[in-house]
C-alpha positions in Angstrom: -216.9 128.8 -78.0 -217.5 131.5 -75.4 -218.8 135.0 -76.0 -219.9 135.7 -79.5 -221.3 139.2 -78.9 -218.7 140.7 -81.2 -219.3 138.2 -84.0 -221.8 138.8 -86.9 -224.0 135.8 -86.7 -226.6 136.8 -89.3 -227.5 134.8 -92.4 -226.0 131.6 -90.9 -226.3 128.4 -92.9 -224.4 125.9 -90.7 -222.6 126.0 -87.3 -220.1 123.7 -85.6 -218.6 123.9 -82.1 -215.8 122.1 -80.3 -214.7 122.3 -76.7 -213.1 125.8 -77.1 -214.2 127.3 -80.4 -217.1 127.6 -82.8 -217.4 128.4 -86.5 -220.5 129.5 -88.5 -220.8 129.2 -92.2 -222.9 131.9 -93.8 -225.1 131.6 -96.9 -222.7 133.8 -98.8 -219.9 131.2 -98.4 -217.9 133.1 -95.8 -217.4 131.8 -92.3 -216.8 133.4 -88.9 -215.0 131.8 -85.9 -214.8 132.7 -82.3 -213.6 131.3 -79.0 -210.0 130.4 -78.0 -209.1 129.6 -81.6 -210.7 132.5 -83.6 -209.0 131.8 -87.0 -207.1 135.1 -87.1 -205.3 135.1 -90.4 -207.2 132.2 -91.9 -209.0 132.9 -95.2 -212.6 131.8 -94.6 -214.1 132.6 -98.0 -215.8 130.3 -100.5 -216.6 127.8 -97.7 -218.7 124.7 -98.4 -218.4 122.8 -95.1 -217.2 123.2 -91.6 -216.3 121.0 -88.6 -214.9 121.7 -85.1 -213.5 119.2 -82.7 -212.2 119.5 -79.2 -209.4 122.0 -80.0 -209.3 122.6 -83.7 -211.6 123.4 -86.6 -211.4 122.7 -90.4 -213.2 124.3 -93.3 -213.6 122.9 -96.8 -213.8 125.3 -99.7 -215.8 124.9 -102.8 -212.6 124.3 -104.8 -211.8 121.2 -102.8 -209.1 122.7 -100.6 -209.4 122.9 -96.9 -207.9 125.0 -94.1 -207.6 124.2 -90.4 -206.8 126.2 -87.2 -206.7 125.8 -83.5 -204.3 123.9 -81.2 -201.4 122.6 -83.3 -201.2 119.2 -81.6 -205.0 118.6 -81.9 -205.5 119.3 -85.6 -204.7 123.0 -86.0 -201.3 122.4 -87.8 -201.7 121.2 -91.4 -198.3 122.1 -92.6 -197.5 118.5 -93.5 -201.0 117.5 -94.7 -202.2 117.6 -98.4 -205.6 119.2 -98.1 -206.4 119.4 -101.8 -209.2 117.5 -103.7 -211.1 117.2 -100.4 -214.7 115.8 -100.5 -215.6 115.7 -96.8 -214.2 116.8 -93.4 -214.6 115.9 -89.8 -212.9 116.7 -86.5 -212.9 114.7 -83.3 -211.6 115.6 -79.8 -207.9 115.6 -80.7 -207.7 115.1 -84.5 -209.3 115.9 -87.8 -209.7 113.8 -91.0 -210.4 114.7 -94.6 -211.9 112.3 -97.2 -210.6 112.9 -100.7 -212.4 112.6 -104.0 -210.3 109.5 -104.8 -211.7 107.7 -101.7 -208.5 108.0 -99.7 -208.4 109.9 -96.4 -205.8 111.9 -94.5 -205.8 112.6 -90.8 -203.8 114.9 -88.6 -203.6 115.8 -84.9 -202.7 113.9 -81.8 -203.3 110.4 -83.2 -202.0 111.1 -86.7 -202.7 108.3 -89.1 -201.4 109.8 -92.4 
């Protein structure tokens, strides 16, 4: 995650770190990220859950959608992944997975199993 001296880490409810980045979910539903993959341009509002893996992070919103960022090959690229109706999220070292409300799951990253 590296140096977080420029990151507002007050009122933090949850935190997750991977190899090169961290994300903190705040009590107001926003999230802040720092490290090599700082989520520039990613909307981190209305966040319910967060997870970071080795080179990517994912955040699940209260409306059941999810967003991801980081290294494209390791879970940061979700351009071909349906991240709606998401119930749970998790990232590993080179991939991320989302469990949906209908009990199906999608994964993306290096060992893509979608």
